Structure formats: structure tokens, C-alpha cells
C-alpha positions in Angstrom: 86.7 58.2 97.2 86.4 61.6 94.7 84.9 65.0 95.6 81.9 65.8 93.0 82.0 69.4 91.8 80.1 72.2 93.5 76.6 72.8 93.2 77.2 76.7 93.5 80.7 78.3 92.4 82.2 80.9 94.4 82.5 83.4 92.0 85.2 86.0 93.4 87.5 84.5 95.1 88.8 85.9 98.6 91.6 83.6 98.9 94.3 83.2 96.5 97.3 80.6 96.5 99.9 81.2 98.8 98.2 83.3 101.0 98.8 82.8 104.8 95.0 81.4 106.3 94.0 80.3 109.4 91.4 77.3 109.5 88.2 78.5 111.4 86.6 74.6 111.2 87.7 71.3 111.6 89.8 69.1 113.1 93.0 71.9 112.7 91.0 74.4 114.0 93.5 77.7 115.0 96.0 76.5 113.2 97.6 78.6 110.4 99.3 77.4 107.4 100.0 78.7 102.8 97.3 77.9 100.3 99.0 75.3 98.3 96.7 74.9 95.7 93.0 76.3 94.9 90.2 73.9 93.5 88.0 76.5 92.3 85.3 73.8 90.7 84.8 72.1 94.1 85.0 75.7 96.3 88.2 73.9 98.1 91.4 74.6 98.8 94.7 72.7 99.9 97.0 74.0 102.8 100.1 72.8 103.6 100.8 70.3 106.2 97.0 70.9 107.3 94.1 68.3 107.1 96.2 65.2 106.6 94.2 62.4 106.0 96.0 58.9 105.3 95.3 57.0 102.0 96.1 53.6 100.9 97.5 53.3 97.4 97.5 49.9 95.6 100.9 49.1 93.8 100.9 49.7 89.9 103.7 50.0 87.4 106.0 52.5 88.2 105.3 52.6 92.0 105.2 51.5 95.2 101.9 51.0 97.2 100.9 51.8 101.0 99.3 53.6 103.0 100.3 57.4 102.8 99.7 60.8 104.5 98.1 63.4 102.2 96.7 66.5 102.8 93.0 66.6 102.1 91.1 69.7 100.4 89.4 71.9 102.5 85.8 73.8 101.6 86.9 77.9 100.9 84.5 78.5 103.8 86.6 77.1 106.1 89.8 79.5 106.1 90.2 82.9 106.4 92.7 85.0 105.5 95.3 86.0 108.5 95.6 90.0 109.3 99.3 91.1 107.9 99.2 93.5 111.6 97.6 91.5 114.1 98.0 88.0 113.0 94.2 87.0 113.6 91.9 85.7 111.2 89.6 88.2 108.6 87.6 89.3 105.6 88.8 90.5 102.8 87.5 93.4 101.1 88.6 95.2 98.1 89.8 98.9 98.0 91.1 101.0 95.0 94.1 103.3 95.9 94.4 106.9 94.4 96.6 105.7 91.4 93.7 103.7 90.4 95.5 100.3 91.2 93.3 97.5 93.2 94.1 96.2 96.5 93.3 93.7 99.1 92.4 94.7 102.3 91.6 93.6 105.9 88.2 94.3 107.4 85.8 92.6 109.7 85.8 92.9 113.5 89.3 93.5 115.1 91.0 93.6 111.6 93.4 96.2 111.0 92.2 97.6 107.6 95.7 97.3 106.7 96.8 96.3 102.8 97.2 92.3 102.4 100.1 92.3 99.8 99.7 89.7 96.7 101.6 86.4 97.2 105.1 86.8 95.5 104.0 83.0 93.8 101.3 84.8 91.9 104.1 86.7 90.1 106.3 84.1 89.1 105.3 82.2 85.4 105.1 78.8 85.3 105.8 78.7 81.9 107.7 82.3 80.3 106.5 83.8 77.5 108.2 83.1 74.3 110.6 85.7 72.6 110.9 83.9 69.0 108.0 84.7 66.3 106.5 81.8 65.7 104.5 81.1 62.5 101.1 82.4 63.3 102.5 85.5 64.8 102.4 89.0 62.3 105.9 90.1 61.5 106.7 93.4 62.9 107.2 95.1 59.4 103.1 94.8 59.0 103.0 95.7 62.6 104.1 99.1 62.5 103.1 99.9 59.0 101.1 103.2 58.6 97.4 102.2 57.0 95.6 105.1 57.6 96.2 109.0 57.7 93.8 110.8 59.6 94.5 114.3 57.8 93.8 113.2 54.3 91.6 110.0 55.5 93.5 107.5 53.5 93.1 103.7 54.6 89.6 104.0 55.9 87.5 101.4 53.8 84.3 102.6 52.4 81.4 100.5 54.3 78.7 102.2 52.7 78.9 101.9 49.1 75.6 101.1 47.1 
């Protein structure tokens, strides 16, 4: 049994992987957990240790069969981010600080209005950036070469030649 793609996708996600959330609907209502995975194509999230279901897996090459307990996805509307100050579920708003940085804030009735920090797990890159120049990378001597002189106007291509 697989989930089909959602008909109307969420454009601006308020919950992120690593967020501390409270489940507001379903059999685990009122429990809190950390988002393990976000499935954007289905508008669903998987919360660690919550919404557990039994899954029957047939035996195959390299793995045993049996009945396993796995975490099933929850719809994104059934979870809310926990306010870091009050510990209650809240809506998430966006605010820009004086220095221009974009932050998430706790909103709604009974919310503290405090900043919701970005999860640490999102700051860690799964694959580190390569520091070695590849065959398709531009060499540094060509990058640093001065091709335009603003005072003389040399280096500007003649676009309007007739």
C-alpha cells in the first residue's frame, strides 16, 4: 500500500526536518517528537517513534521476512511546531530582524512570540563540498584575469555593429 502524490502541494513549508513537533490529530495526539523525514511530494512527515504500524515484509534475498514495527507518515497538517518557551504547539510565522536575517517566530493564541531556532541537523551537509577543481571547473588564473577596464572602456564587446 503506497501513498499517492498529494493533489495540492504545500508551497511554503513551516515544519522542517529536525523540528520538535506535537501531534495534534490521530492516535498519538498530544505526544511530542522530532521530525525524521519530510515527504514534500505527499505533504507528509515522519516523526521519530510515533504513528507506529505493523508491516508484513516477505522474505527475499539478503533479508529476512516477518512482521516489523515501522513509523508511518503523518499529514503535515496533523503536526505543529512546539513553542520553545511555553512548550505548547503553535503556528509558525516569519519575521525579518534589523540586520535583514529571516527567522521563524512562534505565533497564535498563547504563543510567546519567541524565535524558533533552525534545527542543527539542517546545518550539517550530508555530502561535503569538493575542494579539488574538476575537469569542468574554470581555472583560477582565468577567473582572476581582468577583462574589463572601466576608465578606458576596453573589454566591452561591440554589440551594435552594422
